[in-house]
N, CA, C and O atoms as CSV, one atom per row, in Angstrom:
chain,resi,resn,atom,element,x,y,z
A,1,MET,N,N,74.278,12.953,3.556
A,1,MET,CA,C,73.443,12.146,2.961
A,1,MET,C,C,72.114,12.676,3.770
A,1,MET,O,O,72.074,12.935,4.973
A,2,ASP,N,N,70.924,12.788,2.729
A,2,ASP,CA,C,69.870,13.305,3.091
A,2,ASP,C,C,68.700,12.156,3.684
A,2,ASP,O,O,68.634,10.999,3.269
A,3,LYS,N,N,67.837,12.724,4.705
A,3,LYS,CA,C,66.759,11.357,5.006
A,3,LYS,C,C,65.389,11.887,4.993
A,3,LYS,O,O,65.015,12.893,5.596
A,4,PHE,N,N,64.708,11.159,4.286
A,4,PHE,CA,C,63.206,11.612,3.965
A,4,PHE,C,C,62.280,10.387,4.540
A,4,PHE,O,O,62.631,9.209,4.619
A,5,THR,N,N,61.021,10.937,4.920
A,5,THR,CA,C,60.031,9.788,5.007
A,5,THR,C,C,58.598,9.984,4.175
A,5,THR,O,O,58.156,11.133,4.192
A,6,GLY,N,N,58.004,9.213,3.617
A,6,GLY,CA,C,56.862,9.289,2.964
A,6,GLY,C,C,56.381,8.359,2.334
A,6,GLY,O,O,56.967,7.276,2.326
A,7,LEU,N,N,55.120,8.557,1.606
A,7,LEU,CA,C,54.248,7.369,1.037
A,7,LEU,C,C,55.045,7.162,-0.220
A,7,LEU,O,O,55.610,8.053,-0.855
A,8,LEU,N,N,55.017,5.562,-0.572
A,8,LEU,CA,C,55.850,5.379,-2.114
A,8,LEU,C,C,54.872,5.413,-3.087
A,8,LEU,O,O,53.954,4.611,-2.911
A,9,THR,N,N,54.813,6.104,-4.046
A,9,THR,CA,C,54.107,6.348,-4.975
A,9,THR,C,C,54.470,6.338,-6.547
A,9,THR,O,O,55.630,6.689,-6.765
A,10,LYS,N,N,53.826,6.057,-7.504
A,10,LYS,CA,C,54.509,6.044,-8.897
A,10,LYS,C,C,55.864,5.272,-9.272
A,10,LYS,O,O,56.895,5.680,-9.807
A,11,ILE,N,N,55.486,4.012,-8.797
A,11,ILE,CA,C,56.736,3.170,-9.201
A,11,ILE,C,C,56.788,2.715,-10.183
A,11,ILE,O,O,55.898,1.994,-10.633
A,12,ARG,N,N,58.126,3.089,-10.944
A,12,ARG,CA,C,58.119,2.651,-12.441
A,12,ARG,C,C,59.655,2.189,-12.770
A,12,ARG,O,O,60.609,2.720,-12.201
A,13,LEU,N,N,59.796,1.196,-13.700
A,13,LEU,CA,C,60.863,0.647,-14.338
A,13,LEU,C,C,61.264,1.492,-15.332
A,13,LEU,O,O,60.580,1.620,-16.347
A,14,LEU,N,N,62.456,2.182,-15.141
A,14,LEU,CA,C,63.007,2.909,-16.338
A,14,LEU,C,C,63.945,2.216,-17.295
A,14,LEU,O,O,64.151,2.609,-18.443
A,15,LYS,N,N,64.460,1.231,-16.776
A,15,LYS,CA,C,65.468,0.512,-17.567
A,15,LYS,C,C,65.731,-0.865,-16.982
A,15,LYS,O,O,65.825,-1.107,-15.778
A,16,ASP,N,N,65.834,-1.707,-17.939
A,16,ASP,CA,C,65.887,-2.960,-17.501
A,16,ASP,C,C,67.512,-3.362,-17.123
A,16,ASP,O,O,67.816,-3.868,-16.043
A,17,LYS,N,N,68.319,-3.105,-18.008
A,17,LYS,CA,C,69.877,-3.326,-18.149
A,17,LYS,C,C,70.591,-2.123,-18.161
A,17,LYS,O,O,70.342,-1.386,-19.115
A,18,PRO,N,N,71.400,-1.742,-17.360
A,18,PRO,CA,C,71.225,-1.969,-15.910
A,18,PRO,C,C,69.928,-1.630,-15.303
A,18,PRO,O,O,69.248,-0.803,-15.909
A,19,LEU,N,N,69.485,-2.113,-14.245
A,19,LEU,CA,C,68.063,-1.888,-13.785
A,19,LEU,C,C,68.280,-0.584,-12.870
A,19,LEU,O,O,69.073,-0.360,-11.956
A,20,LEU,N,N,67.342,0.133,-13.425
A,20,LEU,CA,C,67.158,1.604,-13.052
A,20,LEU,C,C,65.593,2.082,-12.768
A,20,LEU,O,O,64.942,2.386,-13.767
A,21,VAL,N,N,64.943,2.170,-11.460
A,21,VAL,CA,C,63.792,2.261,-10.816
A,21,VAL,C,C,63.699,3.864,-10.363
A,21,VAL,O,O,64.580,4.587,-9.897
A,22,ARG,N,N,62.407,4.127,-10.649
A,22,ARG,CA,C,62.124,5.530,-10.127
A,22,ARG,C,C,60.916,5.490,-9.236
A,22,ARG,O,O,60.118,4.569,-9.411
A,23,PHE,N,N,60.708,6.304,-8.381
A,23,PHE,CA,C,59.310,6.323,-7.649
A,23,PHE,C,C,59.291,7.792,-7.012
A,23,PHE,O,O,60.229,8.585,-7.095
A,24,THR,N,N,58.155,8.013,-6.405
A,24,THR,CA,C,57.886,9.432,-5.975
A,24,THR,C,C,57.569,9.090,-4.442
A,24,THR,O,O,56.800,8.188,-4.110
A,25,LEU,N,N,58.311,9.988,-3.478
A,25,LEU,CA,C,58.083,9.588,-2.022
A,25,LEU,C,C,57.420,11.088,-1.822
A,25,LEU,O,O,57.964,12.179,-1.991
A,26,LYS,N,N,56.110,10.796,-1.418
A,26,LYS,CA,C,55.088,11.838,-1.059
A,26,LYS,C,C,54.929,11.904,0.546
A,26,LYS,O,O,54.557,10.934,1.206
A,27,SER,N,N,55.191,12.918,0.990
A,27,SER,CA,C,55.243,13.376,2.633
A,27,SER,C,C,53.984,14.558,2.542
A,27,SER,O,O,53.437,14.783,1.463
A,28,ASP,N,N,53.696,15.092,3.472
A,28,ASP,CA,C,52.556,15.980,3.950
A,28,ASP,C,C,52.873,17.089,3.165
A,28,ASP,O,O,51.992,17.589,2.464
A,29,ASP,N,N,54.192,17.621,3.184
A,29,ASP,CA,C,54.434,19.113,2.546
A,29,ASP,C,C,54.810,19.065,1.187
A,29,ASP,O,O,54.592,20.002,0.418
A,30,LYS,N,N,55.482,17.795,0.789
A,30,LYS,CA,C,56.204,17.861,-0.595
A,30,LYS,C,C,56.447,16.527,-1.296
A,30,LYS,O,O,56.508,15.516,-0.596
A,31,SER,N,N,56.588,16.441,-2.594
A,31,SER,CA,C,56.944,15.243,-3.335
A,31,SER,C,C,58.227,15.280,-3.793
A,31,SER,O,O,58.659,16.267,-4.387
A,32,ILE,N,N,58.987,14.149,-3.545
A,32,ILE,CA,C,60.400,14.059,-3.869
A,32,ILE,C,C,60.434,12.863,-5.030
A,32,ILE,O,O,59.812,11.807,-4.918
A,33,ASN,N,N,61.213,13.195,-6.085
A,33,ASN,CA,C,61.311,12.083,-7.049
A,33,ASN,C,C,62.584,11.412,-6.636
A,33,ASN,O,O,63.646,12.014,-6.480
A,34,CYS,N,N,62.430,10.280,-6.490
A,34,CYS,CA,C,63.651,9.316,-6.320
A,34,CYS,C,C,63.919,8.345,-7.601
A,34,CYS,O,O,63.112,8.155,-8.511
A,35,ILE,N,N,65.173,7.789,-7.490
A,35,ILE,CA,C,65.872,6.916,-8.311
A,35,ILE,C,C,66.876,6.024,-7.638
A,35,ILE,O,O,67.625,6.369,-6.724
A,36,THR,N,N,66.810,4.937,-8.149
A,36,THR,CA,C,68.023,4.048,-7.689
A,36,THR,C,C,68.244,2.967,-8.844
A,36,THR,O,O,67.407,2.307,-9.460
A,37,ALA,N,N,69.734,2.998,-8.948
A,37,ALA,CA,C,70.351,1.877,-9.716
A,37,ALA,C,C,70.855,0.602,-9.102
A,37,ALA,O,O,71.420,-0.278,-9.752
A,38,LYS,N,N,70.572,0.545,-7.558
A,38,LYS,CA,C,71.072,-0.454,-7.072
A,38,LYS,C,C,70.198,-1.699,-7.257
A,38,LYS,O,O,69.005,-1.674,-6.952
A,39,GLU,N,N,70.833,-2.853,-7.788
A,39,GLU,CA,C,70.125,-3.847,-8.281
A,39,GLU,C,C,68.884,-4.591,-7.256
A,39,GLU,O,O,67.736,-4.844,-7.623
A,40,ILE,N,N,69.418,-4.830,-6.010
A,40,ILE,CA,C,68.711,-5.656,-5.142
A,40,ILE,C,C,67.649,-4.807,-4.585
A,40,ILE,O,O,66.592,-5.355,-4.270
A,41,LEU,N,N,67.797,-3.493,-4.415
A,41,LEU,CA,C,67.035,-2.470,-3.932
A,41,LEU,C,C,65.755,-2.210,-4.932
A,41,LEU,O,O,64.570,-2.103,-4.615
A,42,GLY,N,N,66.298,-2.149,-6.111
A,42,GLY,CA,C,65.333,-1.948,-7.393
A,42,GLY,C,C,64.381,-2.939,-7.358
A,42,GLY,O,O,63.197,-2.602,-7.331
A,43,GLN,N,N,64.717,-4.226,-7.352
A,43,GLN,CA,C,64.104,-5.504,-7.375
A,43,GLN,C,C,62.740,-5.340,-6.146
A,43,GLN,O,O,61.519,-5.484,-6.209
A,44,ARG,N,N,63.487,-5.053,-5.314
A,44,ARG,CA,C,62.350,-5.007,-4.070
A,44,ARG,C,C,61.395,-4.042,-4.129
A,44,ARG,O,O,60.259,-4.270,-3.712
A,45,ILE,N,N,61.734,-2.908,-4.631
A,45,ILE,CA,C,60.870,-1.567,-4.808
A,45,ILE,C,C,59.870,-1.934,-5.840
A,45,ILE,O,O,58.732,-1.491,-5.687
A,46,LEU,N,N,60.188,-2.853,-7.108
A,46,LEU,CA,C,59.300,-2.937,-7.967
A,46,LEU,C,C,58.134,-3.998,-7.499
A,46,LEU,O,O,57.118,-3.970,-8.193
A,47,MET,N,N,58.157,-4.884,-6.461
A,47,MET,CA,C,57.454,-5.923,-5.928
A,47,MET,C,C,56.288,-4.929,-5.073
A,47,MET,O,O,55.243,-5.498,-4.754
A,48,LEU,N,N,56.424,-3.707,-4.764
A,48,LEU,CA,C,55.651,-2.915,-3.842
A,48,LEU,C,C,54.569,-2.309,-4.559
A,48,LEU,O,O,54.867,-1.704,-5.589
A,49,PRO,N,N,53.338,-2.361,-4.198
A,49,PRO,CA,C,52.233,-1.656,-4.591
A,49,PRO,C,C,52.225,-0.219,-4.537
A,49,PRO,O,O,52.801,0.209,-3.537
A,50,ASP,N,N,51.710,0.736,-5.369
A,50,ASP,CA,C,51.858,1.936,-5.192
A,50,ASP,C,C,50.731,2.583,-4.140
A,50,ASP,O,O,49.558,2.211,-4.104
A,51,ASP,N,N,51.206,3.439,-3.440
A,51,ASP,CA,C,50.208,4.085,-2.482
A,51,ASP,C,C,49.974,3.213,-1.119
A,51,ASP,O,O,48.989,3.445,-0.418
A,52,LYS,N,N,50.733,2.400,-0.842
A,52,LYS,CA,C,50.405,1.271,0.322
A,52,LYS,C,C,51.510,1.669,1.453
A,52,LYS,O,O,51.167,1.894,2.614
A,53,TYR,N,N,52.638,1.725,1.089
A,53,TYR,CA,C,53.830,1.661,2.070
A,53,TYR,C,C,54.416,3.052,2.397
A,53,TYR,O,O,54.523,3.913,1.524
A,54,THR,N,N,54.727,3.215,3.455
A,54,THR,CA,C,55.305,4.510,4.036
A,54,THR,C,C,56.874,3.994,4.364
A,54,THR,O,O,57.126,2.970,4.998
A,55,ALA,N,N,57.736,4.784,3.882
A,55,ALA,CA,C,59.160,4.509,3.830
A,55,ALA,C,C,60.012,5.558,4.337
A,55,ALA,O,O,59.578,6.707,4.419
A,56,GLU,N,N,61.265,5.244,4.708
A,56,GLU,CA,C,62.309,6.207,5.125
A,56,GLU,C,C,63.493,5.873,3.907
A,56,GLU,O,O,63.766,4.718,3.581
A,57,VAL,N,N,64.108,7.020,3.331
A,57,VAL,CA,C,65.023,6.795,2.537
A,57,VAL,C,C,65.987,7.542,2.678
A,57,VAL,O,O,65.703,8.683,3.042
A,58,VAL,N,N,67.263,7.260,2.486
A,58,VAL,CA,C,68.535,7.827,2.561
A,58,VAL,C,C,69.315,7.974,1.139
A,58,VAL,O,O,69.425,6.988,0.411
A,59,GLY,N,N,69.765,9.038,0.829
A,59,GLY,CA,C,70.376,9.593,-0.631
A,59,GLY,C,C,70.830,10.749,-0.594
A,59,GLY,O,O,70.795,11.480,0.396
A,60,LEU,N,N,71.329,11.039,-1.744
A,60,LEU,CA,C,71.952,12.088,-2.210
A,60,LEU,C,C,71.122,12.757,-3.426
A,60,LEU,O,O,70.697,11.967,-4.269
A,61,PHE,N,N,70.820,14.284,-3.621
A,61,PHE,CA,C,70.426,14.621,-4.745
A,61,PHE,C,C,71.375,14.988,-5.825
A,61,PHE,O,O,72.494,15.474,-5.657
A,62,ASN,N,N,70.760,14.678,-7.034
A,62,ASN,CA,C,71.645,14.669,-8.377
A,62,ASN,C,C,71.289,16.056,-8.959
A,62,ASN,O,O,70.578,16.854,-8.347
A,63,VAL,N,N,71.792,16.283,-10.105
A,63,VAL,CA,C,71.705,17.680,-10.716
A,63,VAL,C,C,70.582,17.998,-11.453
A,63,VAL,O,O,70.443,19.092,-12.002
A,64,LYS,N,N,69.476,16.778,-11.511
A,64,LYS,CA,C,68.354,16.791,-11.859
A,64,LYS,C,C,67.236,16.716,-10.694
A,64,LYS,O,O,66.081,16.321,-10.853
A,65,GLU,N,N,67.792,17.159,-9.536
A,65,GLU,CA,C,66.889,17.308,-8.306
A,65,GLU,C,C,66.143,16.155,-7.916
A,65,GLU,O,O,65.116,16.192,-7.239
A,66,GLN,N,N,66.840,14.858,-8.485
A,66,GLN,CA,C,66.299,13.535,-8.030
A,66,GLN,C,C,67.204,13.087,-7.029
A,66,GLN,O,O,68.432,13.108,-7.119
A,67,LEU,N,N,66.428,12.621,-5.930
A,67,LEU,CA,C,67.193,11.988,-4.777
A,67,LEU,C,C,67.695,10.663,-5.276
A,67,LEU,O,O,66.861,9.822,-5.613
A,68,VAL,N,N,68.896,10.413,-5.351
A,68,VAL,CA,C,69.387,9.061,-5.674
A,68,VAL,C,C,69.611,8.127,-4.362
A,68,VAL,O,O,70.489,8.348,-3.528
A,69,ILE,N,N,68.703,7.070,-4.307
A,69,ILE,CA,C,68.567,6.353,-2.985
A,69,ILE,C,C,69.818,5.091,-2.818
A,69,ILE,O,O,70.210,4.269,-3.645
A,70,ARG,N,N,70.235,5.334,-1.393
A,70,ARG,CA,C,71.238,4.570,-0.992
A,70,ARG,C,C,70.586,3.389,-0.128
A,70,ARG,O,O,71.037,2.244,-0.166
A,71,GLN,N,N,69.545,3.742,0.613
A,71,GLN,CA,C,68.843,3.012,1.467
A,71,GLN,C,C,67.546,3.028,1.589
A,71,GLN,O,O,67.202,4.184,1.346
A,72,LEU,N,N,66.543,2.326,1.855
A,72,LEU,CA,C,65.186,2.342,1.935
A,72,LEU,C,C,64.688,1.282,3.139
A,72,LEU,O,O,64.983,0.088,3.186
A,73,ILE,N,N,63.989,1.902,3.949
A,73,ILE,CA,C,63.406,1.114,4.832
A,73,ILE,C,C,62.066,1.117,4.938
A,73,ILE,O,O,61.618,2.202,5.308
A,74,VAL,N,N,61.060,0.043,4.687
A,74,VAL,CA,C,59.630,0.267,4.860
A,74,VAL,C,C,59.240,0.211,6.338
A,74,VAL,O,O,59.519,-0.736,7.073
A,75,LEU,N,N,58.617,1.233,6.683
A,75,LEU,CA,C,58.372,1.639,8.080
A,75,LEU,C,C,56.815,0.957,8.595
A,75,LEU,O,O,56.492,1.004,9.782
A,76,ASN,N,N,56.109,0.461,7.760
A,76,ASN,CA,C,54.984,-0.121,7.930
A,76,ASN,C,C,54.674,-1.739,7.392
A,76,ASN,O,O,53.600,-2.115,6.922
A,77,PRO,N,N,55.582,-2.366,7.537
A,77,PRO,CA,C,55.562,-3.697,6.701
A,77,PRO,C,C,54.270,-4.672,7.273
A,77,PRO,O,O,53.798,-4.628,8.410
A,78,ASP,N,N,53.915,-5.405,6.351
A,78,ASP,CA,C,52.769,-6.044,6.891
A,78,ASP,C,C,53.206,-7.741,6.713
A,78,ASP,O,O,54.386,-8.062,6.566
A,79,ASN,N,N,52.329,-8.539,6.742
A,79,ASN,CA,C,52.516,-10.006,6.590
A,79,ASN,C,C,53.179,-10.555,5.194
A,79,ASN,O,O,54.053,-11.410,5.054
A,80,LEU,N,N,52.528,-9.840,4.276
A,80,LEU,CA,C,53.183,-10.175,2.980
A,80,LEU,C,C,54.586,-9.975,2.807
A,80,LEU,O,O,55.297,-10.835,2.287
A,81,ILE,N,N,55.122,-8.617,3.318
A,81,ILE,CA,C,56.454,-8.404,3.256
A,81,ILE,C,C,57.329,-9.097,4.169
A,81,ILE,O,O,58.501,-9.304,3.855
A,82,LYS,N,N,56.813,-9.505,5.372
A,82,LYS,CA,C,57.496,-10.175,6.274
A,82,LYS,C,C,57.601,-11.824,5.408
A,82,LYS,O,O,58.680,-12.410,5.333
A,83,MET,N,N,56.678,-12.236,4.979
A,83,MET,CA,C,56.574,-13.595,4.476
A,83,MET,C,C,57.519,-13.550,3.437
A,83,MET,O,O,58.538,-14.174,3.735
A,84,ILE,N,N,57.544,-13.012,2.276
A,84,ILE,CA,C,58.441,-12.926,1.290
A,84,ILE,C,C,59.846,-12.433,1.574
A,84,ILE,O,O,60.760,-12.510,0.754
A,85,ASP,N,N,59.960,-11.900,2.836
A,85,ASP,CA,C,61.440,-11.546,3.197
A,85,ASP,C,C,61.893,-10.329,2.400
A,85,ASP,O,O,63.004,-10.356,1.871
A,86,LEU,N,N,60.964,-9.075,2.260
A,86,LEU,CA,C,61.483,-8.119,1.448
A,86,LEU,C,C,62.182,-7.166,2.158
A,86,LEU,O,O,62.925,-6.424,1.516
A,87,TRP,N,N,62.090,-7.029,3.429
A,87,TRP,CA,C,62.729,-6.003,4.337
A,87,TRP,C,C,62.826,-6.872,5.796
A,87,TRP,O,O,63.308,-6.344,6.798
């Protein structure tokens, strides 16, 4: 499993059923296209605004060079995230 850290940007819903969410993880040196089909993880990511939170993600690359996310941790949670218990 690969681990990366960066800013969550371009969060989009690709498919409703089954839930499929994509986003870009932007670090200092590169941008990584990420995707997740995990229902609970996708729902939580969709609640986040673009360009606000830094996250650490763990996953594997697929044949399309997208990082398939297995785990995501927000590194700079604020009161809103803590209040609604996102992470």
